[in-house]
N, C-alpha and C positions, 0 to 999 in steps of 0.2 A: 711226587707223581701223584697226580688225581686220577683214581681209577675209575671209569665207568665200564659197564659190562662190554668187554671186546674193544676197548678204546684206552688211549692214554692222553694226559696233557704234559706237553714236554716244551718248555721254553716259549709258550704262547701258541703253541700248534696243537691242534686236535690230530691224533694219529690213531688209524684203526690197527687192530691186532689181526693176525691171520685167520682167527676163527669168527671174525665179524662177518655176517652174511653177506655184506657188499664185497668183501674181500674174497669170499669163495665165489661169488657170482662172476667177478673180473677173472678170476683164475679159470673159471669154465670157458668164458668168452674169450680170453687173450692167450690162454695157455700158460704155463708155468714158465717163469723167465729162466733163461738157459744160463746166464753169467751172473749167477748169485744175487740178482735184482730181487729176491723173492721176500724180503721183509725189512724191518727197521735195524739198522746195524748201529751199536753202542758208541761207535767213533763218531756218529753224526752229534751225539751230545759235546764232544770235544770241539768239534767245529762251531756248534752254536754258541758254545760258552765263551770262545774266543772271540767270534763275532760280537756276541752282546758286549764284552769288555774292549772290543776295538771296533766300533760300528762303522759301517760304510756309509759314504755320502747318499744323499737323495738321488735316486736315478741312476745309480751305478749299474753299468752293463757287465752281468755276471754269467759267465759260462760254468755250469755245474757239470764236472767230467765225471762219466760213469754214473749217470745220476740215480740209477734205480729207482726208487720211488720219489726222488726227488727232493727230498725233505730238506737239505740244505740250501737249495735254491728257494724253495718256499718259504722258508725262514727268512732268507734275504728280501724277498719279494714283500712279505708282510710287514716286516720291523723298518726295512729302510727304502721301501717303494723302488727296490731294484728292477731293472728291466732284465728277467732272467730267460735263460735258454739252457736246457737239460738235454746233455749230450749222452748217448749211449748206444753200443753196438748192437743190443738187442731190442727190437721195438715192441716186444712184448710188455716191456716195463711201462710204456708211456700211458696206457690206460689207467695204472696207479698214479703216475704222476698227476694226470688231469684231474683224477678223483680228489686227490688229496689237495690239489691248488684250489678246487672248487669248493671243497670242504672248509677251506681256510680263507676264502674268500679272495683269492687273487688269481692271476693269469699267469701260466709259465709256457714259454715256447718250447718244442722239443725237436731235437736233431738227431737222426741216426747217422753215426759215423764212427770209425774206430780212430784211436789216438794219433796213429802214424799218418792218418789222412787229412788232418786239420792243419790247413796251410798258414803260413804267415798272412797272407791276405785276409783269410777266414779271422785269425787271431786279432787282428787290427781292430776288428768290430768289438772287441772286448775290453774292460778295465780291469777286472779280477777274475781269476779262474780259481774254482774251488773244487775239492774231491775227498771223498771219504770213502774208506776201505776200498780201495781201487788199486792197492798194488799187491794183490794176494797171491800171484803167481810169480816165478822167475823171469819168465819172458816178458813180462809187463815193465820191467823195471826200465830197460832201454827205452821204449817208446814213451814212458813217462818222463824220464829224464829230457829226452831230445824235444817232448812237447814244452817242458817248462823252459828250456832254453829257448826255443823259437817263439814262446810267448813273450818273453822278456826282450827279446831283439825286436818284436813287433810291435812293442809300445804298451803292452799290458804291464799295469801297475804293480801288480802283486798276484802271487799263486799261493794258495793256502791249502795244503794237503793234510789229512787226519788218518790215522792208522792205529790200532791198538799195539803196533810194534812187531810185526812178522818180520822175518828176515830179509824178504826183497825191499820192503820199504826202508829198514835200517841201511840197507847198501845205498839206495835211492839218496836217502837223507844225507848220507856221508860224502857221497859224490857230489850233490848238490851244494854241500858246505865248500867243499874243496874248490870246485870249479866255478861256481855261480854266486858265490858269498851269500849262500842263503843260511838262515837260522834253523836249527833243527833242535828242538825242545821237547823234554817232557811236559805233559799235561793231563791233569787229573780233575773230575768233577765228583761230587758226593751226592748232589741233589740237582735236579729231580729224580735223576738216576745215577747209580754209581758206575763210572767209567774212568778208563785211565789208558794212556797210550803216549803218542808223539805226534808233534806237529811239524811240518816242513814249512817254513814261510819264505819265499824267494820274493825280491823286489823291494821298492822303496815305499815311502810313505804315500798313502792315498790324498 
């Protein structure tokens, strides 16, 4: 991890830390995100490492679920020229998404929506769904399971979710394994940042 003052470099991305003046300015303008989209979450490293080893095809249409700062989607846009949309129920995260996208020389669309309101018609516009640290409450398990099932039924090729291993995510992973034929695997990285957890991978080859 290359440290510049209030910045870090991870998997080819420049990421600002909360103490950076730009982050403080965005919080003053947009307000504090209400649904935990307020910082870089370590499970993003698990997602980026997996995608680095299992790259997407150029131009893949990616929906970044519960995007927060949108770093997983920005990684896809930068490294695979993916067509990325960041979805979040909290619109106060979108200035942080747009800031980091511009900082890393890419464009990312944003979409304010809750998981349960994403329809099969919506999902037909995407090839891959990704999500990091998005199953942190018990009540999120059902919406995310149902969204994953709808996605596969709608022609989405792959759903990839990462988490440090919270109980709701473990239940989601076991359920997706049993009913959707998903893989649920441990994953860890030591560089550029130490992180460990689980990946849920549903769907076939890209």
